C-alpha positions in Angstrom: -130.0 81.4 -29.7 -129.7 84.2 -32.2 -131.0 87.7 -31.4 -134.4 88.8 -32.5 -134.4 89.8 -36.2 -136.8 91.8 -38.3 -138.8 89.7 -40.7 -141.4 90.5 -43.3 -144.7 88.8 -42.6 -145.8 86.0 -44.9 -147.3 87.3 -48.1 -150.9 86.6 -49.2 -149.9 83.8 -51.5 -148.0 82.0 -48.8 -150.8 82.4 -46.4 -153.4 81.1 -48.9 -151.3 78.1 -49.8 -150.6 77.4 -46.2 -154.3 77.5 -45.3 -155.3 75.2 -48.1 -152.7 72.6 -47.2 -153.6 72.9 -43.5 -157.3 72.4 -44.1 -156.6 69.5 -46.4 -154.4 67.8 -43.8 -157.1 68.3 -41.1 -160.2 67.5 -43.0 -159.2 65.5 -46.1 -155.9 63.7 -45.3 -156.3 61.5 -48.3 -155.4 64.5 -50.5 -151.8 64.5 -49.1 -150.7 62.0 -51.7 -151.6 64.7 -54.3 -149.9 67.5 -52.4 -146.8 65.7 -51.3 -144.7 66.2 -54.4 -145.4 69.9 -55.0 -144.9 70.6 -51.3 -141.5 68.8 -51.4 -140.4 70.7 -54.5 -141.4 74.0 -53.0 -139.3 73.5 -49.8 -136.4 72.0 -51.7 -136.2 75.3 -53.7 -136.4 77.5 -50.7 -134.1 75.6 -48.4 -130.9 77.6 -49.0 -132.3 80.9 -47.8 -135.0 79.5 -45.5 -133.5 80.7 -42.2 -133.0 84.2 -43.5 -136.6 84.2 -44.8 -138.4 83.0 -41.6 -136.0 84.2 -38.9 -134.3 80.9 -38.3 -133.4 80.3 -34.6 -134.3 83.8 -33.5 -135.8 84.4 -30.0 -139.1 85.5 -31.4 -139.5 82.3 -33.4 -138.5 80.0 -30.6 -140.3 81.7 -27.7 -143.6 79.9 -28.3 -141.8 76.6 -28.2 -140.2 77.4 -24.9 -143.5 78.4 -23.5 -145.2 75.2 -24.7 -142.5 72.9 -23.3 -142.9 74.5 -19.8 -146.3 72.7 -19.6 -144.7 69.3 -19.8 -144.4 67.5 -16.4 -141.5 65.3 -17.4 -138.5 65.4 -19.7 -138.7 63.4 -22.9 -136.4 60.4 -23.5 -137.4 60.3 -27.2 -138.5 63.4 -29.2 -139.7 63.8 -32.8 -139.8 67.0 -34.8 -142.2 66.6 -37.8 -141.5 68.9 -40.7 -138.3 70.0 -39.1 -137.2 72.1 -42.0 -133.7 73.4 -41.2 -133.9 71.8 -37.8 -134.9 74.7 -35.6 -137.3 72.8 -33.3 -135.2 69.7 -33.1 -132.0 71.6 -32.2 -133.9 73.6 -29.6 -135.2 70.4 -28.0 -131.8 68.7 -28.0 -130.3 71.7 -26.3 -133.0 71.9 -23.7 -133.0 68.1 -23.0 -129.4 66.9 -23.5 -130.3 63.4 -22.5 -133.0 63.0 -25.1 -132.8 61.1 -28.4 -134.1 63.8 -30.8 -135.0 63.1 -34.4 -136.2 65.6 -37.0 -137.9 64.5 -40.2 -138.9 66.4 -43.3 -140.0 65.6 -46.9 -137.4 67.9 -48.3 -133.9 66.5 -48.8 -132.5 70.0 -49.2 -134.0 71.1 -45.8 -132.6 68.0 -44.1 -129.1 68.8 -45.6 -129.3 72.3 -44.0 -130.4 70.8 -40.7 -127.6 68.3 -40.6 -125.0 71.1 -41.3 -126.4 73.2 -38.5 -126.3 70.2 -36.1 -122.6 69.5 -37.1 -121.6 73.2 -36.7 -123.2 73.3 -33.2 -122.1 69.9 -32.0 -125.7 69.0 -31.5 -126.8 65.4 -30.8 -130.0 65.9 -32.8 -130.4 63.5 -35.8 -132.2 64.2 -39.1 -133.6 62.1 -41.9 -135.8 62.5 -44.9 -139.2 61.0 -44.2 -142.9 61.6 -44.8 -145.1 61.7 -41.7 -147.8 59.9 -43.8 -145.7 56.8 -44.0 -143.3 57.2 -41.1 -143.2 54.0 -39.0 -140.7 54.1 -36.1 -140.1 51.1 -33.9 -141.2 52.9 -30.7 -143.5 55.9 -29.9 -142.2 59.2 -28.6 -142.5 61.1 -25.4 -142.7 64.4 -27.3 -143.9 65.0 -30.8 -143.5 68.5 -32.2 -145.3 70.1 -35.1 -143.7 73.6 -35.6 -145.5 75.7 -38.2 -147.0 72.5 -39.6 -150.4 71.4 -40.9 -151.9 68.8 -38.5 -151.8 65.1 -39.4 -154.0 63.9 -36.5 -154.1 60.2 -37.2 -150.4 59.8 -37.8 -149.2 62.1 -35.1 -151.5 60.7 -32.4 -150.3 57.2 -33.1 -146.7 58.3 -32.4 -147.3 59.6 -28.9 -146.4 57.3 -26.1 -148.6 56.9 -23.0 -147.7 59.9 -20.8 -146.2 61.6 -23.8 -147.1 65.0 -25.4 -147.8 66.6 -28.7 -146.9 70.2 -29.2 -148.2 72.4 -32.0 -146.5 75.7 -32.6 -147.6 78.6 -34.8 -144.8 81.1 -34.5 -146.9 84.1 -35.7 -150.2 83.0 -34.2 -153.1 83.2 -36.6 -150.8 85.0 -39.1 -148.8 81.8 -39.6 -149.4 80.2 -43.0 -149.7 76.8 -41.5 -152.1 77.7 -38.7 -154.7 75.5 -37.0 -157.0 77.0 -34.4 -156.8 75.5 -30.9 -160.5 74.3 -31.2 -159.6 72.2 -34.2 -156.5 70.8 -32.6 -158.5 69.9 -29.5 -161.2 68.1 -31.4 -158.7 66.3 -33.7 -156.5 65.0 -30.9 -159.3 64.5 -28.5 -161.0 62.0 -30.8 -157.8 60.1 -30.8 -157.4 59.8 -27.0 -155.3 62.9 -26.2 -156.3 65.5 -23.7 -155.6 69.2 -24.0 -153.1 70.5 -21.5 -152.6 74.1 -22.6 -153.5 76.6 -25.3 -152.2 80.1 -25.9 -154.7 82.9 -26.2 -152.6 84.3 -29.0 -152.7 81.1 -30.9 -148.9 80.5 -30.8 -148.9 77.1 -29.0 -151.0 74.1 -28.1 -150.1 71.2 -25.9 -151.9 67.8 -25.5 -151.0 64.7 -23.6 -151.8 61.0 -24.0 -152.8 59.9 -20.5 -150.4 57.4 -18.9 -151.4 53.8 -19.3 
């Protein structure tokens, strides 16, 4: 893990765009087909300097993920990182659970290229592929589904969580994260789809829910 680095907070434009996309994903998921292409192009363009922009694998960025994973009662065999970007979440999970099959997916081909290069340079077992969560259809569900600084896709994400498995939502900067969803919204969205809330962070940096064992 890299040392903590100083980063500028997201600007007003980034926060506004993030909030709009997050609300659309939570309350009007049908709009994703209109947003998908501009979102992909936006992240393709930013991929080369993304880690420097957001702090990459710094301690500050990963601390909420470590805190959230501490609430899981069992290690995952299969883990999925949605909107993996340059692979930060997937690489962290793969290092924490060496026996897990970890896959990171992202719309952006440029982001996935960066993630694959990081995995190669670190000798990580994490795998990465270009995929859209709206149409992603794996052969088996996952014991851990991570959304790190991602808008919520309640229907799709819930369907991917195995019995006894967990969904973890991370907002690295709490309410200041562009793609931030309040814990109450996450609790309602996942609760309606059969998941129970396990933990929330008062600062808004992490949320954990579990699908009860069969």
